[in-house]
Predicted model as a PDB file, atoms N, CA, C, CB and O in Angstrom, pLDDT in the B-factor column:
MODEL        1                                                                  
ATOM      1  N   MET A   1       0.734  -1.064   0.241  1.00 60.00           N  
ATOM      2  CA  MET A   1       0.408   0.471  -0.216  1.00 60.00           C  
ATOM      3  C   MET A   1       0.866   1.344  -0.282  1.00 60.00           C  
ATOM      4  CB  MET A   1      -0.198   1.005   0.136  1.00 60.00           C  
ATOM      5  O   MET A   1       0.659   2.238  -1.103  1.00 60.00           O  
ATOM      6  N   LEU A   2       1.995   1.295   1.009  1.00 64.00           N  
ATOM      7  CA  LEU A   2       2.350   2.243   1.102  1.00 64.00           C  
ATOM      8  C   LEU A   2       3.502   2.438  -0.525  1.00 64.00           C  
ATOM      9  CB  LEU A   2       2.839   2.277   2.630  1.00 64.00           C  
ATOM     10  O   LEU A   2       3.844   3.524  -0.993  1.00 64.00           O  
ATOM     11  N   ASP A   3       3.781   1.431  -0.935  1.00 77.00           N  
ATOM     12  CA  ASP A   3       4.385   1.558  -1.966  1.00 77.00           C  
ATOM     13  C   ASP A   3       3.627   2.304  -3.626  1.00 77.00           C  
ATOM     14  CB  ASP A   3       4.813   0.186  -1.973  1.00 77.00           C  
ATOM     15  O   ASP A   3       4.033   2.996  -4.560  1.00 77.00           O  
ATOM     16  N   LYS A   4       2.594   1.765  -3.290  1.00 70.00           N  
ATOM     17  CA  LYS A   4       1.275   2.665  -4.140  1.00 70.00           C  
ATOM     18  C   LYS A   4       1.514   3.965  -4.124  1.00 70.00           C  
ATOM     19  CB  LYS A   4      -0.255   2.579  -3.507  1.00 70.00           C  
ATOM     20  O   LYS A   4       1.699   4.715  -5.083  1.00 70.00           O  
ATOM     21  N   ALA A   5       1.498   4.262  -2.691  1.00 75.00           N  
ATOM     22  CA  ALA A   5       1.240   5.735  -2.505  1.00 75.00           C  
ATOM     23  C   ALA A   5       2.510   6.621  -2.902  1.00 75.00           C  
ATOM     24  CB  ALA A   5       0.845   6.015  -0.961  1.00 75.00           C  
ATOM     25  O   ALA A   5       2.268   7.788  -3.209  1.00 75.00           O  
ATOM     26  N   VAL A   6       4.029   6.126  -2.933  1.00 76.00           N  
ATOM     27  CA  VAL A   6       5.026   6.792  -3.193  1.00 76.00           C  
ATOM     28  C   VAL A   6       5.101   6.741  -5.297  1.00 76.00           C  
ATOM     29  CB  VAL A   6       6.375   5.986  -2.145  1.00 76.00           C  
ATOM     30  O   VAL A   6       5.538   7.749  -5.853  1.00 76.00           O  
ATOM     31  N   GLN A   7       4.689   5.642  -6.089  1.00 75.00           N  
ATOM     32  CA  GLN A   7       4.486   5.626  -6.940  1.00 75.00           C  
ATOM     33  C   GLN A   7       3.634   6.622  -7.389  1.00 75.00           C  
ATOM     34  CB  GLN A   7       4.334   4.709  -7.056  1.00 75.00           C  
ATOM     35  O   GLN A   7       4.194   7.449  -8.108  1.00 75.00           O  
ATOM     36  N   LEU A   8       2.233   6.832  -7.151  1.00 75.00           N  
ATOM     37  CA  LEU A   8       1.315   7.964  -7.025  1.00 75.00           C  
ATOM     38  C   LEU A   8       2.345   9.153  -6.816  1.00 75.00           C  
ATOM     39  CB  LEU A   8       0.186   7.777  -5.752  1.00 75.00           C  
ATOM     40  O   LEU A   8       2.231   9.945  -7.752  1.00 75.00           O  
ATOM     41  N   MET A   9       2.985   9.411  -6.211  1.00 79.00           N  
ATOM     42  CA  MET A   9       3.302  10.679  -5.617  1.00 79.00           C  
ATOM     43  C   MET A   9       4.517  11.286  -6.478  1.00 79.00           C  
ATOM     44  CB  MET A   9       3.672  10.490  -4.029  1.00 79.00           C  
ATOM     45  O   MET A   9       4.930  12.446  -6.504  1.00 79.00           O  
ATOM     46  N   MET A  10       4.862  10.407  -7.015  1.00 81.00           N  
ATOM     47  CA  MET A  10       6.378  10.336  -8.128  1.00 81.00           C  
ATOM     48  C   MET A  10       5.665  10.375  -9.366  1.00 81.00           C  
ATOM     49  CB  MET A  10       7.547   8.718  -8.097  1.00 81.00           C  
ATOM     50  O   MET A  10       6.290  10.571 -10.408  1.00 81.00           O  
ATOM     51  N   VAL A  11       4.309  10.196  -9.369  1.00 76.00           N  
ATOM     52  CA  VAL A  11       3.793  10.355 -10.874  1.00 76.00           C  
ATOM     53  C   VAL A  11       3.256  11.895 -11.248  1.00 76.00           C  
ATOM     54  CB  VAL A  11       2.473   9.254 -11.114  1.00 76.00           C  
ATOM     55  O   VAL A  11       3.243  12.530 -12.302  1.00 76.00           O  
ATOM     56  N   CYS A  12       2.715  12.267  -9.554  1.00 71.00           N  
ATOM     57  CA  CYS A  12       2.518  13.725  -9.536  1.00 71.00           C  
ATOM     58  C   CYS A  12       3.132  14.539 -10.149  1.00 71.00           C  
ATOM     59  CB  CYS A  12       2.603  14.178  -8.578  1.00 71.00           C  
ATOM     60  O   CYS A  12       2.916  15.210 -11.157  1.00 71.00           O  
ATOM     61  N   LYS A  13       4.398  14.368  -9.052  1.00 78.00           N  
ATOM     62  CA  LYS A  13       5.701  15.027  -9.159  1.00 78.00           C  
ATOM     63  C   LYS A  13       6.441  15.571 -10.364  1.00 78.00           C  
ATOM     64  CB  LYS A  13       6.471  14.239  -8.696  1.00 78.00           C  
ATOM     65  O   LYS A  13       7.134  16.586 -10.434  1.00 78.00           O  
ATOM     66  N   ASP A  14       6.054  14.403 -11.587  1.00 75.00           N  
ATOM     67  CA  ASP A  14       6.218  14.439 -12.867  1.00 75.00           C  
ATOM     68  C   ASP A  14       5.397  14.840 -13.448  1.00 75.00           C  
ATOM     69  CB  ASP A  14       6.468  13.574 -13.335  1.00 75.00           C  
ATOM     70  O   ASP A  14       5.893  15.557 -14.318  1.00 75.00           O  
ATOM     71  N   VAL A  15       3.768  14.820 -13.563  1.00 68.00           N  
ATOM     72  CA  VAL A  15       2.978  15.566 -14.057  1.00 68.00           C  
ATOM     73  C   VAL A  15       3.240  17.163 -14.021  1.00 68.00           C  
ATOM     74  CB  VAL A  15       1.913  15.186 -13.509  1.00 68.00           C  
ATOM     75  O   VAL A  15       2.952  17.923 -14.946  1.00 68.00           O  
ATOM     76  N   LYS A  16       3.957  17.618 -12.541  1.00 70.00           N  
ATOM     77  CA  LYS A  16       3.972  18.902 -12.438  1.00 70.00           C  
ATOM     78  C   LYS A  16       5.079  19.715 -13.189  1.00 70.00           C  
ATOM     79  CB  LYS A  16       3.992  19.118 -11.152  1.00 70.00           C  
ATOM     80  O   LYS A  16       4.966  20.848 -13.660  1.00 70.00           O  
ATOM     81  N   ALA A  17       6.411  18.715 -13.203  1.00 69.00           N  
ATOM     82  CA  ALA A  17       6.966  18.709 -13.772  1.00 69.00           C  
ATOM     83  C   ALA A  17       6.971  19.383 -15.345  1.00 69.00           C  
ATOM     84  CB  ALA A  17       7.050  17.833 -13.462  1.00 69.00           C  
ATOM     85  O   ALA A  17       7.561  20.329 -15.866  1.00 69.00           O  
ATOM     86  N   SER A  18       5.809  18.188 -15.885  1.00 64.00           N  
ATOM     87  CA  SER A  18       5.460  18.480 -17.241  1.00 64.00           C  
ATOM     88  C   SER A  18       4.987  20.167 -17.831  1.00 64.00           C  
ATOM     89  CB  SER A  18       4.284  17.479 -17.430  1.00 64.00           C  
ATOM     90  O   SER A  18       5.163  20.901 -18.803  1.00 64.00           O  
ATOM     91  N   LEU A  19       4.159  20.143 -16.256  1.00 62.00           N  
ATOM     92  CA  LEU A  19       3.113  21.365 -16.775  1.00 62.00           C  
ATOM     93  C   LEU A  19       4.100  22.919 -16.917  1.00 62.00           C  
ATOM     94  CB  LEU A  19       1.616  21.605 -15.344  1.00 62.00           C  
ATOM     95  O   LEU A  19       3.935  23.810 -17.750  1.00 62.00           O  
ATOM     96  N   ARG A  20       5.172  22.854 -15.766  1.00 67.00           N  
ATOM     97  CA  ARG A  20       5.986  23.514 -15.783  1.00 67.00           C  
ATOM     98  C   ARG A  20       6.850  23.847 -16.668  1.00 67.00           C  
ATOM     99  CB  ARG A  20       6.319  23.298 -15.140  1.00 67.00           C  
ATOM    100  O   ARG A  20       7.322  24.962 -16.448  1.00 67.00           O  
ATOM    101  N   ASN A  21       7.386  23.154 -17.896  1.00 62.00           N  
ATOM    102  CA  ASN A  21       7.970  22.605 -18.701  1.00 62.00           C  
ATOM    103  C   ASN A  21       7.753  23.696 -19.905  1.00 62.00           C  
ATOM    104  CB  ASN A  21       7.521  21.192 -18.809  1.00 62.00           C  
ATOM    105  O   ASN A  21       7.150  23.500 -20.961  1.00 62.00           O  
ATOM    106  N   GLN A  22       8.337  24.775 -19.513  1.00 65.00           N  
ATOM    107  CA  GLN A  22       8.167  25.842 -20.960  1.00 65.00           C  
ATOM    108  C   GLN A  22       9.467  26.153 -22.208  1.00 65.00           C  
ATOM    109  CB  GLN A  22       7.882  27.499 -20.269  1.00 65.00           C  
ATOM    110  O   GLN A  22       9.774  27.299 -22.534  1.00 65.00           O  
ATOM    111  N   LYS A  23       9.972  25.192 -22.662  1.00 67.00           N  
ATOM    112  CA  LYS A  23      10.792  25.036 -23.581  1.00 67.00           C  
ATOM    113  C   LYS A  23      10.631  25.482 -24.783  1.00 67.00           C  
ATOM    114  CB  LYS A  23      10.996  24.046 -23.651  1.00 67.00           C  
ATOM    115  O   LYS A  23      11.526  25.974 -25.470  1.00 67.00           O  
ATOM    116  N   GLY A  24       9.043  25.278 -25.226  1.00 69.00           N  
ATOM    117  CA  GLY A  24       8.500  25.132 -26.796  1.00 69.00           C  
ATOM    118  C   GLY A  24       8.007  27.174 -26.767  1.00 69.00           C  
ATOM    119  O   GLY A  24       8.079  27.813 -27.816  1.00 69.00           O  
ATOM    120  N   GLN A  25       7.599  27.797 -25.551  1.00 74.00           N  
ATOM    121  CA  GLN A  25       6.841  28.423 -25.428  1.00 74.00           C  
ATOM    122  C   GLN A  25       7.267  29.942 -26.166  1.00 74.00           C  
ATOM    123  CB  GLN A  25       6.559  28.253 -24.132  1.00 74.00           C  
ATOM    124  O   GLN A  25       6.462  30.738 -26.650  1.00 74.00           O  
ATOM    125  N   GLY A  26       8.879  30.112 -26.098  1.00 77.00           N  
ATOM    126  CA  GLY A  26       9.142  30.873 -27.169  1.00 77.00           C  
ATOM    127  C   GLY A  26       9.110  30.323 -29.138  1.00 77.00           C  
ATOM    128  O   GLY A  26       8.958  31.260 -29.922  1.00 77.00           O  
ATOM    129  N   MET A  27       9.188  29.538 -29.475  1.00 82.00           N  
ATOM    130  CA  MET A  27       8.860  28.888 -30.696  1.00 82.00           C  
ATOM    131  C   MET A  27       7.836  29.657 -31.307  1.00 82.00           C  
ATOM    132  CB  MET A  27       8.449  27.491 -30.524  1.00 82.00           C  
ATOM    133  O   MET A  27       7.833  30.385 -32.300  1.00 82.00           O  
ATOM    134  N   VAL A  28       6.684  29.219 -30.215  1.00 84.00           N  
ATOM    135  CA  VAL A  28       5.383  29.116 -30.353  1.00 84.00           C  
ATOM    136  C   VAL A  28       4.830  30.896 -30.213  1.00 84.00           C  
ATOM    137  CB  VAL A  28       4.808  27.943 -29.123  1.00 84.00           C  
ATOM    138  O   VAL A  28       3.784  31.184 -30.793  1.00 84.00           O  
ATOM    139  N   GLU A  29       5.290  31.574 -29.738  1.00 88.00           N  
ATOM    140  CA  GLU A  29       5.333  32.997 -29.496  1.00 88.00           C  
ATOM    141  C   GLU A  29       5.826  33.409 -31.019  1.00 88.00           C  
ATOM    142  CB  GLU A  29       6.413  33.476 -28.137  1.00 88.00           C  
ATOM    143  O   GLU A  29       5.248  34.228 -31.734  1.00 88.00           O  
ATOM    144  N   TYR A  30       6.920  32.726 -31.336  1.00 91.00           N  
ATOM    145  CA  TYR A  30       8.036  33.575 -33.091  1.00 91.00           C  
ATOM    146  C   TYR A  30       6.704  33.051 -33.886  1.00 91.00           C  
ATOM    147  CB  TYR A  30      10.320  32.462 -33.977  1.00 91.00           C  
ATOM    148  O   TYR A  30       6.185  33.926 -34.579  1.00 91.00           O  
ATOM    149  N   GLY A  31       5.899  31.446 -33.909  1.00 91.00           N  
ATOM    150  CA  GLY A  31       5.134  31.722 -34.643  1.00 91.00           C  
ATOM    151  C   GLY A  31       3.940  32.305 -34.793  1.00 91.00           C  
ATOM    152  O   GLY A  31       3.469  32.444 -35.922  1.00 91.00           O  
ATOM    153  N   LEU A  32       3.313  32.708 -33.730  1.00 93.00           N  
ATOM    154  CA  LEU A  32       2.437  33.503 -33.360  1.00 93.00           C  
ATOM    155  C   LEU A  32       2.673  35.179 -34.340  1.00 93.00           C  
ATOM    156  CB  LEU A  32       2.628  33.497 -31.656  1.00 93.00           C  
ATOM    157  O   LEU A  32       2.180  35.791 -35.288  1.00 93.00           O  
ATOM    158  N   ILE A  33       3.109  35.227 -33.929  1.00 96.00           N  
ATOM    159  CA  ILE A  33       3.921  36.847 -34.457  1.00 96.00           C  
ATOM    160  C   ILE A  33       4.641  36.653 -36.128  1.00 96.00           C  
ATOM    161  CB  ILE A  33       5.630  37.302 -33.083  1.00 96.00           C  
ATOM    162  O   ILE A  33       4.983  37.573 -36.871  1.00 96.00           O  
ATOM    163  N   LEU A  34       4.708  35.496 -36.340  1.00 95.00           N  
ATOM    164  CA  LEU A  34       4.823  35.235 -37.714  1.00 95.00           C  
ATOM    165  C   LEU A  34       3.487  35.416 -38.983  1.00 95.00           C  
ATOM    166  CB  LEU A  34       5.273  33.834 -37.617  1.00 95.00           C  
ATOM    167  O   LEU A  34       3.445  35.773 -40.160  1.00 95.00           O  
ATOM    168  N   ALA A  35       2.637  35.007 -38.093  1.00 96.00           N  
ATOM    169  CA  ALA A  35       1.200  34.800 -38.849  1.00 96.00           C  
ATOM    170  C   ALA A  35       0.930  36.116 -38.691  1.00 96.00           C  
ATOM    171  CB  ALA A  35      -0.030  33.721 -38.229  1.00 96.00           C  
ATOM    172  O   ALA A  35       0.737  36.794 -39.701  1.00 96.00           O  
ATOM    173  N   LEU A  36       0.891  36.490 -37.870  1.00 95.00           N  
ATOM    174  CA  LEU A  36       0.076  37.929 -37.698  1.00 95.00           C  
ATOM    175  C   LEU A  36       0.711  38.848 -38.375  1.00 95.00           C  
ATOM    176  CB  LEU A  36      -0.070  38.508 -36.267  1.00 95.00           C  
ATOM    177  O   LEU A  36       0.003  39.691 -38.926  1.00 95.00           O  
ATOM    178  N   ILE A  37       2.402  38.966 -38.549  1.00 96.00           N  
ATOM    179  CA  ILE A  37       2.735  39.126 -40.367  1.00 96.00           C  
ATOM    180  C   ILE A  37       2.291  38.974 -41.022  1.00 96.00           C  
ATOM    181  CB  ILE A  37       3.387  38.702 -41.057  1.00 96.00           C  
ATOM    182  O   ILE A  37       1.716  39.874 -41.634  1.00 96.00           O  
ATOM    183  N   SER A  38       2.247  37.865 -41.324  1.00 95.00           N  
ATOM    184  CA  SER A  38       1.599  37.511 -42.889  1.00 95.00           C  
ATOM    185  C   SER A  38       0.300  37.973 -42.796  1.00 95.00           C  
ATOM    186  CB  SER A  38       1.531  35.840 -43.386  1.00 95.00           C  
ATOM    187  O   SER A  38      -0.129  38.291 -43.905  1.00 95.00           O  
ATOM    188  N   VAL A  39      -0.426  38.119 -41.971  1.00 95.00           N  
ATOM    189  CA  VAL A  39      -2.257  38.208 -42.464  1.00 95.00           C  
ATOM    190  C   VAL A  39      -2.075  39.814 -42.656  1.00 95.00           C  
ATOM    191  CB  VAL A  39      -3.848  37.648 -40.917  1.00 95.00           C  
ATOM    192  O   VAL A  39      -2.617  40.412 -43.585  1.00 95.00           O  
ATOM    193  N   VAL A  40      -1.328  40.394 -41.769  1.00 94.00           N  
ATOM    194  CA  VAL A  40      -1.216  42.356 -42.295  1.00 94.00           C  
ATOM    195  C   VAL A  40      -0.272  42.025 -43.518  1.00 94.00           C  
ATOM    196  CB  VAL A  40      -0.163  43.859 -40.832  1.00 94.00           C  
ATOM    197  O   VAL A  40      -0.310  43.166 -43.976  1.00 94.00           O  
ATOM    198  N   VAL A  41       0.156  41.671 -43.980  1.00 92.00           N  
ATOM    199  CA  VAL A  41       1.178  41.928 -45.173  1.00 92.00           C  
ATOM    200  C   VAL A  41       0.242  41.409 -46.601  1.00 92.00           C  
ATOM    201  CB  VAL A  41       2.838  40.854 -44.911  1.00 92.00           C  
ATOM    202  O   VAL A  41       0.381  42.006 -47.668  1.00 92.00           O  
ATOM    203  N   ILE A  42      -0.658  40.296 -46.462  1.00 92.00           N  
ATOM    204  CA  ILE A  42      -1.765  40.009 -47.445  1.00 92.00           C  
ATOM    205  C   ILE A  42      -2.905  40.816 -46.982  1.00 92.00           C  
ATOM    206  CB  ILE A  42      -2.163  38.457 -47.543  1.00 92.00           C  
ATOM    207  O   ILE A  42      -3.884  40.467 -47.641  1.00 92.00           O  
ATOM    208  N   GLY A  43      -3.154  41.557 -46.309  1.00 91.00           N  
ATOM    209  CA  GLY A  43      -4.176  42.442 -46.004  1.00 91.00           C  
ATOM    210  C   GLY A  43      -3.890  43.784 -46.996  1.00 91.00           C  
ATOM    211  O   GLY A  43      -4.591  44.144 -47.942  1.00 91.00           O  
ATOM    212  N   VAL A  44      -2.702  44.391 -46.514  1.00 89.00           N  
ATOM    213  CA  VAL A  44      -2.225  45.156 -47.492  1.00 89.00           C  
ATOM    214  C   VAL A  44      -1.888  44.802 -48.795  1.00 89.00           C  
ATOM    215  CB  VAL A  44      -1.354  45.612 -47.094  1.00 89.00           C  
ATOM    216  O   VAL A  44      -1.954  45.738 -49.593  1.00 89.00           O  
ATOM    217  N   LEU A  45      -1.591  43.864 -49.186  1.00 87.00           N  
ATOM    218  CA  LEU A  45      -1.334  43.837 -50.540  1.00 87.00           C  
ATOM    219  C   LEU A  45      -2.683  43.423 -51.478  1.00 87.00           C  
ATOM    220  CB  LEU A  45      -0.146  42.840 -50.718  1.00 87.00           C  
ATOM    221  O   LEU A  45      -2.928  43.391 -52.684  1.00 87.00           O  
ATOM    222  N   THR A  46      -3.335  43.155 -50.363  1.00 88.00           N  
ATOM    223  CA  THR A  46      -5.201  42.835 -51.449  1.00 88.00           C  
ATOM    224  C   THR A  46      -5.525  44.043 -51.734  1.00 88.00           C  
ATOM    225  CB  THR A  46      -6.904  42.105 -50.536  1.00 88.00           C  
ATOM    226  O   THR A  46      -6.117  44.387 -52.757  1.00 88.00           O  
ATOM    227  N   THR A  47      -4.949  45.157 -50.350  1.00 89.00           N  
ATOM    228  CA  THR A  47      -6.449  46.477 -50.742  1.00 89.00           C  
ATOM    229  C   THR A  47      -5.030  47.271 -51.707  1.00 89.00           C  
ATOM    230  CB  THR A  47      -7.509  47.965 -48.657  1.00 89.00           C  
ATOM    231  O   THR A  47      -5.440  47.977 -52.627  1.00 89.00           O  
ATOM    232  N   MET A  48      -3.856  47.220 -51.598  1.00 87.00           N  
ATOM    233  CA  MET A  48      -2.952  47.861 -52.382  1.00 87.00           C  
ATOM    234  C   MET A  48      -2.626  47.614 -53.616  1.00 87.00           C  
ATOM    235  CB  MET A  48      -2.041  47.858 -51.908  1.00 87.00           C  
ATOM    236  O   MET A  48      -2.273  48.454 -54.443  1.00 87.00           O  
ATOM    237  N   GLY A  49      -2.769  46.090 -53.829  1.00 82.00           N  
ATOM    238  CA  GLY A  49      -2.286  45.259 -55.137  1.00 82.00           C  
ATOM    239  C   GLY A  49      -2.958  46.087 -56.487  1.00 82.00           C  
ATOM    240  O   GLY A  49      -2.462  45.539 -57.472  1.00 82.00           O  
ATOM    241  N   GLY A  50      -3.622  46.871 -56.809  1.00 83.00           N  
ATOM    242  CA  GLY A  50      -4.143  47.532 -57.862  1.00 83.00           C  
ATOM    243  C   GLY A  50      -3.197  48.825 -58.310  1.00 83.00           C  
ATOM    244  O   GLY A  50      -2.618  48.944 -59.390  1.00 83.00           O  
ATOM    245  N   ASN A  51      -3.192  49.677 -57.300  1.00 86.00           N  
ATOM    246  CA  ASN A  51      -2.286  51.010 -57.287  1.00 86.00           C  
ATOM    247  C   ASN A  51      -1.060  50.311 -57.311  1.00 86.00           C  
ATOM    248  CB  ASN A  51      -2.420  52.122 -55.945  1.00 86.00           C  
ATOM    249  O   ASN A  51      -0.207  51.052 -57.801  1.00 86.00           O  
ATOM    250  N   LEU A  52      -0.481  48.944 -56.924  1.00 84.00           N  
ATOM    251  CA  LEU A  52       0.680  48.968 -57.096  1.00 84.00           C  
ATOM    252  C   LEU A  52       1.556  48.429 -58.326  1.00 84.00           C  
ATOM    253  CB  LEU A  52       0.936  48.529 -56.152  1.00 84.00           C  
ATOM    254  O   LEU A  52       2.727  48.579 -58.675  1.00 84.00           O  
ATOM    255  N   GLN A  53       0.156  47.548 -58.951  1.00 85.00           N  
ATOM    256  CA  GLN A  53       0.261  46.626 -60.547  1.00 85.00           C  
ATOM    257  C   GLN A  53       0.395  48.470 -61.421  1.00 85.00           C  
ATOM    258  CB  GLN A  53      -1.935  45.176 -61.165  1.00 85.00           C  
ATOM    259  O   GLN A  53       1.311  48.554 -62.238  1.00 85.00           O  
ATOM    260  N   THR A  54      -0.370  49.608 -61.237  1.00 89.00           N  
ATOM    261  CA  THR A  54      -0.607  50.248 -62.569  1.00 89.00           C  
ATOM    262  C   THR A  54       1.397  51.215 -61.720  1.00 89.00           C  
ATOM    263  CB  THR A  54      -2.893  51.526 -62.905  1.00 89.00           C  
ATOM    264  O   THR A  54       2.223  51.849 -62.378  1.00 89.00           O  
ATOM    265  N   MET A  55       1.430  50.978 -60.618  1.00 88.00           N  
ATOM    266  CA  MET A  55       3.137  51.980 -60.414  1.00 88.00           C  
ATOM    267  C   MET A  55       4.240  51.242 -61.113  1.00 88.00           C  
ATOM    268  CB  MET A  55       3.831  52.122 -58.542  1.00 88.00           C  
ATOM    269  O   MET A  55       5.160  51.719 -61.778  1.00 88.00           O  
ATOM    270  N   PHE A  56       3.959  49.912 -60.819  1.00 88.00           N  
ATOM    271  CA  PHE A  56       5.134  49.538 -61.511  1.00 88.00           C  
ATOM    272  C   PHE A  56       4.717  49.269 -63.069  1.00 88.00           C  
ATOM    273  CB  PHE A  56       5.796  48.236 -60.786  1.00 88.00           C  
ATOM    274  O   PHE A  56       5.611  49.158 -63.908  1.00 88.00           O  
ATOM    275  N   THR A  57       3.579  49.185 -63.373  1.00 90.00           N  
ATOM    276  CA  THR A  57       3.495  49.634 -64.823  1.00 90.00           C  
ATOM    277  C   THR A  57       4.046  50.416 -65.317  1.00 90.00           C  
ATOM    278  CB  THR A  57       2.618  49.956 -65.197  1.00 90.00           C  
ATOM    279  O   THR A  57       4.736  50.230 -66.320  1.00 90.00           O  
ATOM    280  N   ASN A  58       3.830  51.894 -64.536  1.00 91.00           N  
ATOM    281  CA  ASN A  58       4.039  53.059 -65.586  1.00 91.00           C  
ATOM    282  C   ASN A  58       5.408  53.120 -65.156  1.00 91.00           C  
ATOM    283  CB  ASN A  58       3.088  54.577 -65.491  1.00 91.00           C  
ATOM    284  O   ASN A  58       5.830  54.074 -65.809  1.00 91.00           O  
ATOM    285  N   ALA A  59       6.450  52.653 -64.400  1.00 92.00           N  
ATOM    286  CA  ALA A  59       7.698  52.828 -63.857  1.00 92.00           C  
ATOM    287  C   ALA A  59       8.152  51.839 -65.556  1.00 92.00           C  
ATOM    288  CB  ALA A  59       8.022  52.083 -61.865  1.00 92.00           C  
ATOM    289  O   ALA A  59       8.429  52.381 -66.626  1.00 92.00           O  
ATOM    290  N   ALA A  60       8.135  51.407 -65.478  1.00 91.00           N  
ATOM    291  CA  ALA A  60       8.721  49.848 -66.468  1.00 91.00           C  
ATOM    292  C   ALA A  60       8.109  50.382 -68.244  1.00 91.00           C  
ATOM    293  CB  ALA A  60       7.464  47.714 -65.696  1.00 91.00           C  
ATOM    294  O   ALA A  60       8.633  49.857 -69.226  1.00 91.00           O  
ATOM    295  N   SER A  61       7.209  51.234 -68.378  1.00 92.00           N  
ATOM    296  CA  SER A  61       7.156  51.660 -69.305  1.00 92.00           C  
ATOM    297  C   SER A  61       8.067  53.481 -69.611  1.00 92.00           C  
ATOM    298  CB  SER A  61       5.726  51.418 -69.385  1.00 92.00           C  
ATOM    299  O   SER A  61       8.426  54.070 -70.632  1.00 92.00           O  
ATOM    300  N   ASN A  62       8.114  53.751 -68.389  1.00 91.00           N  
ATOM    301  CA  ASN A  62       9.441  55.249 -68.332  1.00 91.00           C  
ATOM    302  C   ASN A  62      10.328  54.524 -69.182  1.00 91.00           C  
ATOM    303  CB  ASN A  62      10.433  55.805 -66.507  1.00 91.00           C  
ATOM    304  O   ASN A  62      10.695  54.776 -70.329  1.00 91.00           O  
ATOM    305  N   ILE A  63      10.609  53.572 -68.412  1.00 90.00           N  
ATOM    306  CA  ILE A  63      12.232  52.857 -68.052  1.00 90.00           C  
ATOM    307  C   ILE A  63      12.284  52.597 -69.827  1.00 90.00           C  
ATOM    308  CB  ILE A  63      12.332  50.900 -66.663  1.00 90.00           C  
ATOM    309  O   ILE A  63      13.294  53.150 -70.263  1.00 90.00           O  
ATOM    310  N   LYS A  64      11.612  52.028 -70.755  1.00 74.00           N  
ATOM    311  CA  LYS A  64      11.734  51.928 -72.210  1.00 74.00           C  
ATOM    312  C   LYS A  64      11.580  53.196 -72.481  1.00 74.00           C  
ATOM    313  CB  LYS A  64      10.794  51.035 -72.971  1.00 74.00           C  
ATOM    314  O   LYS A  64      11.613  53.586 -73.648  1.00 74.00           O  
TER     315      LYS A  64                                                      
ENDMDL                                                                          
END                                                                             
């Protein structure tokens, strides 16, 4: 009976240690930041896409 209690305590200690492990937290944060930047860039290019195409077309025709 005492052996099972010790084993249960060890399992609880391991679970607590696993929950405190934050090694992957930084990578998740970088991933979220990258996703947010991607959404913003896609939104800007979608709204300004026609204007950018016109600017590049004018620039290309002036170079010729």
